[in-house]
C-alpha positions as CSV (number, residue, x, y, z in Angstrom):
1,M,0.0,0.0,0.0
2,S,2.6,2.5,0.9
3,T,4.8,1.8,-2.1
4,K,2.2,3.2,-4.5
5,K,1.8,6.3,-2.4
6,E,5.6,6.7,-2.1
7,K,5.9,6.6,-5.8
8,Q,3.4,9.5,-6.0
9,A,5.0,11.4,-3.2
10,P,7.9,13.1,-5.2
11,A,5.2,14.6,-7.5
12,E,3.4,16.1,-4.5
13,A,4.4,19.0,-2.4
14,P,6.5,18.2,0.7
15,A,3.7,19.7,2.9
16,D,1.3,16.9,1.8
17,Q,3.5,14.1,3.0
18,P,2.5,14.3,6.7
19,E,-1.2,14.2,5.6
20,T,-0.5,11.2,3.4
21,A,1.3,9.5,6.2
22,V,-1.6,10.3,8.5
23,Q,-4.1,8.9,5.9
24,E,-2.0,5.8,5.5
25,L,-2.0,5.3,9.3
26,A,-5.8,5.9,9.4
27,D,-6.3,3.3,6.6
28,L,-4.1,0.8,8.4
29,L,-6.0,1.5,11.6
30,A,-9.3,1.0,9.8
31,L,-8.1,-2.3,8.4
32,A,-6.9,-3.5,11.8
33,E,-10.2,-2.5,13.3
34,E,-12.1,-4.5,10.6
35,R,-9.9,-7.5,11.3
36,V,-10.4,-7.2,15.0
37,E,-14.1,-6.9,14.5
38,R,-14.2,-10.0,12.3
39,L,-12.1,-12.0,14.8
40,A,-14.4,-10.8,17.7
41,S,-17.4,-11.8,15.7
42,R,-16.0,-15.2,15.0
43,A,-15.1,-15.5,18.7
44,R,-18.7,-14.7,19.6
45,E,-20.0,-17.2,17.1
46,Q,-17.6,-19.9,18.5
47,A,-18.7,-19.0,22.1
48,A,-22.3,-19.4,21.1
49,Q,-21.5,-22.7,19.4
50,I,-19.7,-23.9,22.5
51,E,-22.8,-23.0,24.6
52,R,-25.1,-24.9,22.2
53,L,-22.8,-27.9,22.4
54,R,-22.7,-27.7,26.2
55,G,-26.5,-27.7,26.3
56,A,-26.6,-30.7,23.9
57,L,-24.0,-32.5,26.0
58,E,-26.0,-31.9,29.2
59,E,-29.1,-33.2,27.4
60,T,-27.2,-36.3,26.2
61,A,-25.8,-36.9,29.7
62,A,-29.3,-36.7,31.2
63,E,-30.6,-39.1,28.6
64,R,-27.7,-41.4,29.3
65,D,-28.5,-41.3,33.0
66,R,-32.2,-42.0,32.4
67,L,-31.3,-44.9,30.1
68,R,-28.8,-46.2,32.7
69,R,-31.6,-46.2,35.4
70,E,-34.0,-47.9,33.0
71,L,-31.3,-50.6,32.3
72,E,-30.7,-51.1,36.0
73,D,-34.5,-51.3,36.7
74,G,-34.7,-53.8,33.8
75,Q,-31.9,-55.9,35.2
76,Q,-33.5,-55.9,38.6
77,G,-36.8,-56.9,37.1
78,L,-35.0,-59.7,35.1
79,S,-33.4,-60.9,38.3
80,R,-36.8,-60.9,40.1
81,L,-38.3,-62.7,37.1
82,S,-35.6,-65.3,37.2
83,A,-36.2,-65.9,40.9
84,L,-39.9,-66.2,40.3
85,E,-39.4,-68.6,37.5
86,D,-37.3,-70.8,39.9
87,Q,-40.0,-70.6,42.5
88,V,-42.7,-71.5,39.9
89,G,-40.6,-74.5,38.8
90,K,-40.2,-75.6,42.4
91,L,-44.0,-75.2,43.1
92,E,-44.8,-77.1,39.9
93,G,-42.6,-80.0,41.0
94,E,-44.3,-80.0,44.4
95,R,-47.7,-79.9,42.8
96,E,-46.8,-83.0,40.7
97,Q,-45.7,-84.8,43.9
98,V,-49.0,-83.9,45.6
99,R,-50.9,-85.0,42.5
100,S,-49.1,-88.3,42.5
101,R,-49.8,-88.9,46.2
102,I,-53.5,-88.0,45.7
103,E,-53.8,-90.4,42.8
104,S,-52.0,-93.1,44.7
105,L,-54.3,-92.5,47.7
106,I,-57.4,-92.6,45.4
107,K,-56.2,-95.9,43.9
108,S,-55.6,-97.3,47.4
109,L,-59.0,-96.2,48.5
110,E,-60.7,-97.6,45.4
111,A,-58.8,-100.8,45.8
112,A,-59.8,-101.0,49.5
113,A,-63.5,-100.1,48.7
114,G,-63.7,-102.4,45.7
115,P,-63.9,-105.8,47.3
116,A,-66.3,-104.5,49.9
117,A,-68.8,-103.3,47.2
């Protein structure tokens, strides 16, 4: 930028050189301010993105915790179901034993009552 103005400087009067230098500095300052504003804008966008991601992360963590509790509840239910299945199997075995005894007693009673009839 300054090389073009420096080439024009010899054609200008020496009194204009300080004004040109001031203008160059003002232009450089304006460019720097634009860059800073772009960087600040990008930083604000990134900060907003970070906040959105944090919110999503918190939601995901809450969902994970909820699913973990559901899984634990399901595992406890499965454990209880397994215990109940064992108990039902045991009771079915006992019922069969009782049924066999009753059938045996009925046959014994029928056999004892048969000759008397």
